[in-house]
N, C-alpha and C positions, 0 to 999 in steps of 0.2 A: 473282372473285375472277382478274381478268388473266395471264395463262402472262407467269411473270417471265424469258423466255428470246425474249419479246417486246419486252421493254423494250427502251427506245434509253436508253442514258446517257449522261446531257447534263454528267455530272460526277459533281467525285468524292462531292458530295452526292447525291447520288443513287444512287453504289456505297454509300456507311455508311448509305443508312436502308433498304436491300436484307435482309434474317432470311439472313445466310449460313449459319447452322448449319443451316439448312432447307432452303435453296435451291443454297447453293455450297459446300460441305465440301469442292471440292481445293483451297482457294485456303488455310482452314484444315490444310490439312495441308500447302500448302507453307510457309505461315509456321513451321510446326511441324518442318519439314525445314529450316528455314533457321539457326533457333534453335538446333537439333540441331548444325549445322555449326558455326555459332558457339559453340558453347560447348565440343566434342568441340578446335575449333582451338584456343579459347583452354585446354585441355586439355594438348594439343601443346604449343603454345607454353611451356607452364608449365614441364612434362616436361622441355624442354631446358634452359629455363631452369634450373630445377635439377642440370640435367645438365653445362652447363658452369659453375655454381657450384659446386659438389664437386669438380669436374676444376681447378677453383683455388685449391681448398683443399687438398686433397690435393697439390697444387704446394706451394702455399706451406712446408705441413705436412712438405716433404723439405727445401725449403731452410731450414728452420729445425731439423730433426732433425740433417741435416749441419755444419748453424754450429752447434748444443749438442754436439754430439758428432761431434770430427772425426777423420778419419783416423788413428789411434796409428803407421803408420807413414808414412814421408814418400815410397813407391813405386819403391825405389831398390832393393830385393833382396825377396823372400821371405822374410817370418821365420821360417823353417823349416830356413833355411843357414846356416852357419857365417860371421859379420859383425862388421864394427864398429859399434860402439854411439857417435853424435852426437848430442849434449846443444849448446847454444846456452845461451852466454850474452853476449844481447846488449842494448845501450845502459845506462843507468843501474841500477844495483843496488841496490834498494830493495825495501818491501813492499809499497807498492803498483803497483812495474812488472812487467812484463815478467821482468822479470830478480831475481824474489825469490828467496828462501833453501828456501821449502817448496816451490816449484814445480820448482827444480833441484836439491834432494835428494830429491824423489821419483821423480827422473827417473835419476838415477844409481839410486835402489833397482831399479827397475824396468829398468833396463839388467844390473845385475850377477844378477836371476832369471829372466836367460833365459840358458838353458844353452846357448845359441850365438852370442852373448858371445866376439867372441874381443879387446876390450879396447876402451877407451873415452875418444874424443876428447873435449875440450872446442873448441869452436870462439867460442873468445872476441871478444867487438868491442865495449869496455868502458870506458870515464874513468873508472869506479870509482863509490860511493856509498856503503851506511850502511856503515861497520865492523863492526856486530852481523850485519847482512846473509850480509857475508862468511866473518867469521867462523865460524857458523853453518857454512858451504859446506866452508869450509877442516878445520873440527871432523871435519864428514863424509866429506870423502873420505880424511881420516888414519886414521876409523876401516873404509872401506872397505878400503881398502890391506893394513890389522891382520888384520883378517879373510879378506881374498882375497888371500893376498902374491903370487900367480900370475897375478891379473890385472892388466895395465898401466892406465897410465892417464896419457893426454897432453894438453897442450893445447898449439891451434893458434890463433895469435892474426893477426888481417887488419889492419885499418889501426891499434886502439888496445886496450893493456892495462895501465891504467893506475889507481894505488889502489887502491881496490877490487876490481879486477877484475886484477888484479896477487897479491893476496890469495890468490884463489884460487886462480891462475895458480901457485902457490908450492908449493902441498899436491901436485900433479904428479909422476910420474916425470918428464918430462923436456916443455922448453917449445919449440914452433919457431916461428917466426917469417917473417915476410919483412924484407927488407933496407931497407924502408922502413918498416916497423911503427914504431910507436912505442911504448916501454913506459920501467915504470919510475914514477917521482911516488910513490915508498915515504917517504909524511909525510900530515900530517892538518891538514885547513882547519877554524875555525870563524868564518863575516864574518857583520855585519851593518851599521848604519846607524847614526852621532848625527843628532837633528835637533836641537840645544840651540840653539847659535844660529838658525838658522833659527825656535824659536818663540818667539824676544827681535826680529828683525826686524820680526816680522809682528804681534808684540804680543799673543799667547798667554800663556797661562799653563796650566802643567803641573798638575796635580789628582790624586795619586795615593796612594791608601792600601791598604794594607797589616798584614798580622799575619805578622810576621818577620823579621829584618832587613837580609836576603836575598831577600825573594820578591820584590822587583824587577830581581832581580841583570841591571846588564847592559839596564838599560832606553832606549830609542835616542833619548829624550826628555828623559831625565836627563842630567848629567855622570856617565863615569864613577867608581868607588870604585878606589883604588890595592886593595888586597884582595880584592876579588873581581876583577878582573880576573887579580892570580896567582891567583889558585884556579883561576879558568877556562884559566888558560897549564898551570896543573899538572897537572890533567885533562888535558888537549891530551898532554902528556910522556907521561902514563899510558898514552891509547891509543898511542902513534906505537910506543912499546917493543913495547907487544904484538902492532904489526903487523911492527917488525924482527926481535925473539923468531922470529914463524912463516916471516918471511922467512929468515933462517938455518940453522931448525929444517929447511924443506924444499930449499931448497940449497945448503944444507951448504958445505964444501971445493970445489963449485965456482964460489963469490964470490971477485971478487978483493977484495983489501983494499982499502978505498977508502972515505973517509967521503964520501963527494959522495954515495954508495951510496943514505944513508937520508934527505939532505937537501932531496927531495922534487921534485929533478931528474926529465927524462926523458929518453929514448935512441931514436935509430932500432935496429931490428933488428940492424943491423949492430956500430953498435956494445955494444951491448945482448949480443953472442954475448961480444966479447971481455971485459966485465966481468962475464960468468957468470952473467949474470939469462936468456938463453938457452940452448939448447942446441944450435942450427943451424935450419938453415934449410929450411921444406916448407911445403906447402896440407894440406889435407884427403887429396886423392886420394896424394900422395906418401908423405905418414907415413900413412896406413893399404896405403898397397902392400909400403912400404922397411919398415916399423917391425911393422906387426903381420901382414901376408905378406896381405891381401887387400883387394882394389878393390869388395868386399861394403859396404855400410855403409848402417846402417840409422838412423832418426830418433828418437831416445827422448824430444826435447823435447815435454815436458807442455805442453798446449792444452788453456786452461780453454772452460770448456764457456759459450756464450753471453749464458746467463743471470746466469753465475755471473760472464763476466765483464763484464756492464751494471752489474750490483749493484757491482760492486768499483768502477768510474770514477764512480759517484754515489756510493758511500761515500768516495772520495778527492778528490771535486771537494770534496764537503762540509771534509775535512780539511784540502782546501790553503787554504780560506778563513778557520777558523780558526787557521792557521797562522801565516797568511802574512805575518805582522811580530814571528814569533820567528827568533831565533838559529836554526841549524843545523850539525853537528856532519859533517863525512864526509870521506872518503876521495877527496879528487878536485884 
């Protein structure tokens, strides 16, 4: 057999015909090293990929954790120092809104439990909302005042404090406004629509079945009935009187004798002070400093966890869809 070292390789087929295992062990070593290097590189790339994926996962977990468990305090001062507890009542007052009775009442209780709370300020900017939710908060403030008579509770109004917002404010010891604030609207409203004539014009026929003679009371596609209208007006009058009694109990002799106070009208903060609806002018800083003797404030407004908020919004959307055609009663 000729010596393979003397063979002149003309092409790749000649190279393949040679018994590499026997005559060219260095080529196999090279192939093994190349394959091993490729595997090592793949492992290294996989490790780096897993590292960055883990890092991104931890980052996202951190964001979600912050969203789900927001800071209890507002970064204004240390919780171990004497401070004024701030509780926000912002927007429409309703069960599925940020300003709902459960959250507001829990915020009040948390503030009362804090031994360093020198007083509570309700920061109100609300056009009103549910009379039931407003009454819950009103009663809770009264209960807290009865159990903690030495703890002052003030309301500070920014843009507006009307209807249900004022219902709540009336329970506090004092109400402070800006001269340009809007306050009042001590009344109750129920609204809806009637489409009876519209159905006739488009040639549509209303087909309605009920069990109970008043089950379809105030149906927007049927003519109103005098008996049902009178009944609902009586209901509104009762809620209105409850509102009036709460304001009179909260404000007492500070109210000026004026029947228009309970007519649903609104006033500026300046006029509200004249009518006894408010006690003076001030903002969070001035009231904390001048009335409660400290500039240190701590926000006790209860924040919903992210998942709870998401679930609540989904539930609220579904509820809104179901109730979109119904009448609603509100202090607005």
